[in-house]
Steps between C-alpha positions, in 0.01 A plus 500: 500500500795264524715420201585130512874433537585867571646547848517879486388765252615864513408789272678832485441794267766749612808326362850651517590778251761278331233239433259764370763592241449148364128585463410280795216649705374205706662208678336169590689257723372146541662257741470123461601206722676322214613529138237238411221718640639802317508307171144372554374852566683644199411224252192305612293689758159583345447804726835645395423429133167683534665797673774516236250490214318801647798709612749450215298706247530795744877470551761660273782276620602284792806330644516180703791449737537190715722479804547292812532635851845341512609736220495778760666328796758732647358808328412757763397789275407525136611819332 
């Protein structure tokens, strides 16, 4: 199943120990072609709204972080 506007979707359960200390156990990364597509998905997409309405009751907490690929230009290793 494709998610409209999402270029890439990754899911990872085994997050780094430092992140687990923040009570984070899962990581979802969504990549979009533009800020406009990201905003549509976050605010207007009916499939995302349906998913959120079903998953949020099962989640204790969540964090959203947005970044651009250009934020990491010149970074060879994250530590």
